[in-house]
C-alpha positions as CSV (number, residue, x, y, z in Angstrom):
1,M,0.0,-0.1,0.0
2,R,1.2,3.5,-0.9
3,I,2.0,5.7,2.2
4,A,-0.1,8.5,0.7
5,N,-3.1,6.2,0.7
6,L,-2.9,5.6,4.5
7,R,-5.6,7.8,6.1
8,R,-8.4,7.7,8.7
9,E,-11.2,9.8,10.0
10,Y,-11.4,10.9,13.6
11,N,-14.9,10.5,14.8
12,L,-14.8,9.7,18.6
13,T,-15.6,13.1,20.1
14,G,-15.0,16.8,20.1
15,L,-13.3,19.3,22.5
16,Y,-15.0,22.5,23.6
17,R,-13.8,25.5,25.6
18,R,-16.5,24.7,28.3
19,D,-15.0,21.3,28.9
20,L,-11.5,22.6,29.6
21,D,-10.0,23.0,33.1
22,S,-8.4,26.4,33.9
23,N,-5.2,24.6,34.7
24,P,-3.5,22.6,31.9
25,I,-1.9,20.1,34.4
26,D,-5.3,19.2,35.8
27,Q,-6.6,19.0,32.1
28,F,-3.7,16.7,31.4
29,K,-4.5,14.4,34.3
30,T,-8.1,14.1,33.1
31,W,-7.1,13.1,29.6
32,F,-4.4,10.7,31.1
33,N,-7.0,9.0,33.3
34,Q,-9.1,8.5,30.2
35,A,-6.2,7.2,28.2
36,T,-5.4,4.6,30.9
37,G,-9.0,3.7,31.4
38,E,-9.4,5.0,34.9
39,R,-12.1,7.4,34.1
40,R,-14.3,8.2,31.1
41,S,-17.4,10.3,30.7
42,G,-20.4,9.2,28.7
43,R,-21.8,5.8,27.8
44,V,-21.4,6.3,24.1
45,R,-17.9,7.6,24.4
46,R,-17.0,4.6,26.6
47,F,-18.5,2.2,24.2
48,L,-16.7,3.7,21.2
49,I,-13.3,3.8,22.9
50,Q,-13.6,0.2,24.1
51,L,-14.6,-0.9,20.6
52,Y,-11.6,1.0,19.1
53,K,-9.3,-0.6,21.6
54,M,-10.6,-4.1,20.7
55,F,-9.9,-3.4,17.1
56,S,-6.5,-2.0,17.8
57,A,-5.5,-4.9,20.0
58,A,-6.5,-7.3,17.3
59,R,-4.2,-5.5,14.9
60,V,-1.1,-4.8,17.1
61,G,-1.5,-7.2,19.9
62,Q,-0.9,-4.9,22.8
63,A,-2.1,-1.7,24.5
64,T,-0.2,1.6,24.2
65,E,1.8,2.9,27.1
66,A,0.0,6.0,28.0
67,N,3.0,7.5,29.8
68,A,5.2,7.2,26.7
69,A,6.0,10.6,25.1
70,T,8.4,12.0,22.5
71,L,11.1,14.2,24.1
72,A,12.8,16.6,21.6
73,T,16.0,18.4,22.5
74,V,18.5,20.5,20.6
75,G,22.3,20.0,20.5
76,S,25.0,22.6,20.6
77,D,25.2,22.3,16.9
78,G,21.6,23.4,16.5
79,R,20.4,20.0,15.3
80,P,17.3,18.6,17.0
81,S,17.0,15.0,18.2
82,A,14.0,13.1,19.6
83,R,13.3,9.9,21.4
84,I,10.5,8.1,23.3
85,I,10.7,8.4,27.1
86,L,8.4,7.2,29.9
87,V,7.1,10.0,32.1
88,K,7.0,8.8,35.7
89,G,5.1,11.6,37.5
90,V,3.0,14.7,37.0
91,D,2.5,17.4,39.6
92,E,2.2,21.2,39.9
93,R,5.8,21.6,38.7
94,G,5.4,19.6,35.5
95,F,6.3,16.3,33.9
96,I,8.9,14.1,35.6
97,F,11.2,11.6,34.0
98,F,14.5,9.9,34.7
99,T,17.6,9.0,32.7
100,N,21.4,9.0,32.5
101,Y,22.6,12.5,32.8
102,E,25.6,11.7,30.5
103,S,23.3,10.3,27.7
104,R,22.8,12.3,24.6
105,K,19.6,13.9,25.8
106,G,21.3,14.6,29.2
107,R,24.2,16.4,27.4
108,E,21.8,18.4,25.2
109,L,19.6,19.4,28.1
110,A,22.7,20.6,30.0
111,A,23.6,22.9,27.1
112,N,20.1,24.0,26.2
113,P,17.3,23.2,28.8
114,H,14.5,24.2,26.4
115,A,12.7,21.2,25.0
116,A,9.4,19.8,23.6
117,L,7.3,16.9,24.8
118,V,4.5,15.2,22.8
119,F,2.0,12.5,24.0
120,Y,0.0,10.7,21.3
121,W,-3.0,8.5,22.2
122,P,-4.4,7.1,19.0
123,D,-7.2,5.2,20.7
124,Q,-8.4,8.5,22.1
125,E,-7.6,10.4,18.8
126,R,-5.6,12.9,20.9
127,Q,-2.3,14.4,21.2
128,I,-0.8,16.8,23.7
129,C,2.2,19.1,22.6
130,I,4.2,20.8,25.4
131,V,7.0,23.4,25.2
132,G,9.0,24.3,28.2
133,E,12.3,24.2,30.2
134,V,13.8,21.1,31.7
135,K,15.4,21.2,35.2
136,K,17.1,18.5,37.3
137,L,15.4,17.1,40.3
138,S,17.1,17.0,43.6
139,C,19.4,14.1,44.3
140,E,17.1,13.0,47.2
141,E,14.0,12.8,44.9
142,S,16.0,11.0,42.3
143,K,17.3,8.5,44.9
144,T,13.9,7.8,46.2
145,Y,12.6,6.9,42.7
146,F,15.7,4.9,41.9
147,E,15.2,2.7,45.0
148,S,11.7,1.9,43.9
149,R,12.8,0.5,40.6
150,P,13.1,-3.3,40.0
151,R,16.6,-4.6,40.8
152,G,17.2,-5.4,37.2
153,S,16.5,-1.9,36.2
154,R,18.9,-0.5,38.9
155,L,21.6,-2.9,37.6
156,G,20.9,-1.7,34.0
157,A,21.6,1.8,35.0
158,W,25.1,0.9,36.0
159,A,25.7,-1.5,33.1
160,S,24.8,0.9,30.3
161,L,26.9,3.9,29.4
162,Q,23.9,5.3,27.5
163,S,24.5,6.7,24.1
164,E,28.1,5.6,24.0
165,P,29.3,3.1,21.4
166,V,29.5,-0.5,22.6
167,E,31.4,-3.4,20.9
168,S,28.6,-6.0,21.0
169,R,25.6,-7.2,22.9
170,S,27.7,-9.7,24.7
171,T,29.8,-6.9,26.1
172,L,26.7,-5.5,27.7
173,E,25.7,-8.8,29.1
174,L,29.1,-9.5,30.5
175,R,29.0,-6.1,32.2
176,L,25.6,-6.9,33.7
177,R,26.8,-10.3,35.1
178,E,29.8,-8.6,36.7
179,L,27.6,-6.1,38.3
180,E,25.2,-8.9,39.5
181,A,28.2,-10.6,41.2
182,K,29.5,-7.3,42.6
183,F,26.2,-6.3,44.3
184,Q,25.0,-9.9,45.2
185,G,23.1,-9.6,48.5
186,E,23.6,-5.9,48.7
187,E,21.6,-2.8,48.0
188,I,22.4,-1.2,44.6
189,P,23.2,2.5,45.0
190,M,22.1,5.2,42.4
191,P,24.9,5.9,39.9
192,P,26.3,9.4,40.3
193,Y,25.5,10.1,36.6
194,W,21.8,9.1,36.8
195,G,18.7,11.0,38.1
196,G,15.5,12.8,37.3
197,Y,14.2,15.9,35.5
198,V,11.1,17.9,35.7
199,F,9.7,19.4,32.4
200,V,8.3,22.8,33.4
201,P,5.7,23.7,30.8
202,A,5.3,27.2,29.3
203,R,2.9,26.1,26.6
204,I,0.5,23.1,26.4
205,E,-1.6,22.3,23.5
206,F,-4.5,19.8,23.5
207,W,-5.5,18.3,20.1
208,Q,-8.6,16.3,19.6
209,G,-9.1,14.7,16.2
210,R,-12.3,15.5,14.3
211,P,-13.8,14.6,10.9
212,R,-12.6,16.2,7.7
213,R,-9.3,17.3,9.4
214,L,-11.2,20.1,11.2
215,H,-9.6,19.1,14.5
216,D,-10.1,20.9,17.8
217,R,-7.0,22.5,19.2
218,F,-6.7,24.5,22.4
219,V,-3.4,26.0,23.7
220,Y,-2.6,27.2,27.2
221,E,0.2,29.7,27.6
222,K,1.8,30.9,30.8
223,Q,1.2,34.6,31.4
224,P,3.5,37.1,33.1
225,D,1.3,36.9,36.2
226,G,1.6,33.2,36.4
227,D,-2.0,32.4,35.2
228,W,-2.7,30.4,32.1
229,G,-4.3,32.0,29.0
230,I,-6.4,29.7,26.7
231,E,-7.0,30.1,23.0
232,R,-8.5,27.9,20.3
233,L,-6.3,27.4,17.3
234,C,-7.2,26.6,13.7
235,P,-6.5,22.9,12.9
């Protein structure tokens, strides 16, 4: 099939100004809860979403990770890069994630903390596009999360020099076995180069797919007084 022939209509629901929360973080939480199935409004909407999920599951075999998002950063050479990350928390500060500070994204954020974050939930026909500044979490907060991770994930943080060249898969696996032996029967400390970030939003756009490509788009922008302004955008 030709790529140009791949198309779909978006028919689930609409988005109206009256439905929006005044705070975009609270609006995000509402949509996130709906994306994870924790809360949905309306019998018809619930039925349509469940039907769509059944169809999608039959096609791809598994559900989407609702906390997966694309993080875009910019290097010192001005070239952008992007990758999927897993957001591990959302609070009044913004969106929290964890990584190796010496990875490519870590180095780029150290040089330029301005970034973009995009969530896409096809079964909801929704995306959320965020622009803001990324800041490091405290060592204490990062350590608390690190200690909650499965033991294998903690070992992996030590085994992988993220974004650096590696000779082979066997090299990584050997390194992991050595670490398993080193920390056998012991607690695994957080690596000094590993930790969390909070993505502090300055602009958040909520996009709801609609028929005939006349999508609903609302953007929240942080105002000088700290409040959020809301505008509808053309699709």
